[in-house]
N, C-alpha and C positions, 0 to 999 in steps of 0.2 A: 440553558438546555441544556440534559446531561446525555453525553452520549457515550456508550463504550463501546471500544474498537475492539477486539476478539480475532486472534492471528500469531502468525508466527513471531516468536524476539530469535533472535540468532547474532553470533558473531561473524562477520566474513575474515576469513584470511586471504589475501591475494598474494600472491605472487608473481614475479616475472621472470622468465627466460630468453636471456638475450640472442636465442637460437629461432632455429624452427623447426616444430615440430617434427615434420615433415620430412625433415632432411635424417630423422632417425630412424624412419620406418620403413622396414626391409619388404618388400611385397611378397618374398617366398617365405617369410617368417610371421605373418599378421595371426597365424593362428597358436601361435607361441609368446607375443610381447611380454617383455620383461624390460622397464625402461626406468631408467631413474633421472632428473633433470635437476642438474645444480641452479640453483635460481640467485640474483643477484638481489633481489629486495621481496621484506614481507614487509603488509598492512596490513595489520590487524584494525578493524573496523564495526562500529556497533551498526546493526540490522536487524532485518523482520521487518517484514510489512508491517504490524499494527505495531510496531517499535514507531519507524520511520514515519508512521501517520500521527502517532500521539505526539512526535517529538514536534511534527509540523506545527499542528495547531497549538501545542504549548508555544511556539515561538514567535506568535499571533496575539497571546495570551489567550489563548480559548480553553479550558477544560477539559481534560478525558479522560478517560477512566481505562486504562490497561489492563484487558484480559487475557492470558495464553496459560503456558506452561515453560519453565526454567529451570535449570539445575542450582545449585548450592555456591556455583560459580556467578551469580548471579550479583551482587553487593555492590562492583562498583558500577555495574550497568545500572542499575536500582536510583542509585545517586545521583548518577547524572542525570536520569530521565526527570527524575522531582525535583530536581532545580530547573527545569526546565518546563516546570507547572504540570507534569503527568503524575496522576494517581495509580499507584502500584500495588495497593493494597490488596486487590484481586487477583494478582499473577501468584498462581500455584508454582509453589516447588519443592520439585523432584527430589527424592530421599532414594533416588537408585539411576537417575542421569544426568548427564552435563547438559549443560544449553545448547541449544540446536547450534551447527558449527555446517557453513560454506566455505569451502577449501578448493581455491580457483588458480591457478598456474596460465598467464596468456604469452603466445611466444610472438617475437617481433612482427608477424603476421595480423596479429591481434587473433588468433587461434586460440583458444580454451580450453583446457580439462580441467573438469571441476569433478567435486561429492558433495555428498549432502547427507549430513550425520541428522537427523532426526532428533536422536537422543530422548530428551525429556519433553519438545515437542507433541510427544505420541501418547503423554498423558492429558493434553489439551481435551479429550473425549470424555474427559471425567467430570469435568467443570461445567456446574451449575450456575444459569442468570438470574435464578430469583433469588439468594442469596447477596448479589451481586448488587440488585436491584434493592433491597429490602434495608442494604450497606448504607444508601446516599439517600433514600425517600423517596426511589423509579428512578426508571430511567424513559427515557424521550427519545432515545431512537440506538439501535444497536447495529455497530459496522460488523458484518460477518465476514470476512480477507480471509487468503491463503494460510490454511494450519492444517493440521490431521483433519482428511476429508471426514471423515466419521465426528469428530470436533463442530467443524462446518455445520453438516448438518444436524445433529444437535442443536445448536445455538438457533439455526433458522423454525427449526420443530416447534421449539421451545418458545421464540418468539412470538410464532402462530398462535400457539394455546395458552399464554398469558397476555397477548394483545398489546404487542410493545411492536410497535413500527421498528422494520429493519431491511439493513440496507443489502446486498447480496454483489459481493464482488470476487468470483470465483478465476481468477485472472489464471495462473500458471498451474493450478490444479483443474481445469477444464480438460488438460491432456489425459487426467489420472480417473476424471469421473465418467460413471455411463450416461445414458440419457435419462434413463432414471431418475440418477440422481443429481444430476444436472435441474432438472425439472423440479423434484422436490425444494432445492436448494432458491430457484430463481420464484418460484410461484410464490404471490402476497407480496414480493418483495416491494416498499415503498422508492427504494432508488437501485437501480442495479447498474452496474460500474462494469465495462468492459473497454479494451482497443478495438480497434475498426476487425484486425483478425479473428478477436476472441468474439465478437459479434458474430462474425459470419461461421465459425466453430461453434457456439452455444447454439444458432439458430439450426446447425446442420444436426448437433446432439440431440437438441432436444424432439426434434419435427416437427418446431412452430416456426411458423412464418414470422417475418417481420411486423408484420398487423396484429398476430397472435401473442407474438412477447409484449406487446403495448399493451393490450387486453390485460392483460395480467399484472405488469406492473406497476406503480405512482409512474417513474420518470427514468428515462435511461439516460445514462450517461457513456457515449462513445470518445474516447479519446485517440487522437489522429496524428499524432505526433508532432511535424513540424508545423503542421495545417491545424492546432489550436483543439476544440472540440465541437460536440454536435450534441443538444441534449433534446430531447424526444418525447412528447405524450402524446396518447392515444387524443385522435380528431384535433389535433394541432399542429400546426407547422413548425418544423424543425428547427432550432435556434443555431446555428454559427459563431462559437468563438474564438476567435483568431489568436493564435499563440502570441505570446512576446515574444522578443527578438532575443537570439540569442548571438554573443559575440563571438564566444568560443565554446565547446564542445568539451567539457574536460572528463566526465562520467555521466553515463545513460543511467547509471544505478540511482531507482528511488527517484527517479523522473514522475513516473505515475504515483507511487505514496504520496510524495508532494501534492500533486496538482490534487487528490481526496481529501487531503488534510485540508487544504485551502476550499477546496468546496463544501466540504463539512464544516469547516466552521461560518462560511457565509450563512448556511443552512441555522448554523446555534442564533444567528447574529440577524436573524429573519428578513435578511435582505432576498432579493428577485434572484432566481436561478442562473440568470445570466451572469448578475454581478457576482455569485459563487463561483461560477465557473471560472473570471478573472482574476479574481483570487487564486485559484488552482494554478492556472495558467503561471502567474505569476510565480508563486511557491518552487514551482517545477523550473522554472527558469533559472531561480537561485541553486539548486538542484545541479543543475546541469554544468553550470559553470563552476563547481565544486568535486574536487575527488570526495566519494560514499554518499553516502544516504542521511547523514546528520553531520557535517562539519560544517556548512553554510550559515551564516548569519547576515543580519540587517538592520537598520536604524527604522525607527516608525517613519523619518523624517527620508527616509532614503525608499522604504518602502512605499508608503503614498506619491512621492514625484515620479519613481518610476511608472505607479500604476497608470497617472495622471498620463504619463506621455504614452503608453500604448493604450490606452480606453477613454481618457478622456478627464479634464477636471470632476465633471459630474460623479465618475468613479471614483476617485479620488477623496472628494467630498462625500461621498453616501458611506464610504469604508472607513474613514478617520476617526469617528467617535469609537467604534470597537475593537481598533488594533493597539497593544498593550506592546508592541516588541519594543523591547529595550536601545 
């Protein structure tokens, strides 16, 4: 099954301030804030929703096609992804902008001050999926994940016009999109991914009820954090998949992306949706236990053992023929 993952590709620059931001704020001077924080630590990590998802799929041995826009500073990142089984030949390289960057400083109370430079991501709206499909002999599914909003709408429109099944994953861009844009993105999706809060926000913005959303999409997957995930289809009872137990949450960044990677891999392998969600929950647990969205690793034996511990030996036996993790 050929799956194209469209969305953001970025690098994360994460810094730590040993004090408290609030101690530096003067209430009577908030109209003219000018502050500089001397940080103790800088970590540069590979990120971006689409890149995180493709990395997760590659870690399971499931090929994927990454579709997004980057700058000419992408060479090292490209090499990393290709070594993990990701096809990057359809990534657009901007002649004008750097790859998107997320810059974030966290204080000792876990308060954050952050900026996001979209950079080359703004050119993702220029990418057409037709040539991508032609290069690989057709696409079976396209994931439309957070990206330049115009790119997201273009990709979902093109999937509908070309008859390519697509999954809608509005995520962080729900806050920016108006109701008409959300309706345009979601309508006709084979899969709709949201978390619990985003589910409510999408219904509020579209004006569609829970039942009306289900009537317009094939499968709705709602992630519930530590409570796992729910799979809903029109006319059927929802299926709840509990989360995998996590001993110590190191960093939540990329957990949702990892769930999608596991879920889509299960779909590509032709497994039942409940099993696909179990794989997603297990990959998400690995991310939560490591810093960053692409710093985790596992062996096939270890992955299957933990899957069996979490969901039973039948789950591990059904997944075993497909996982190719080193």
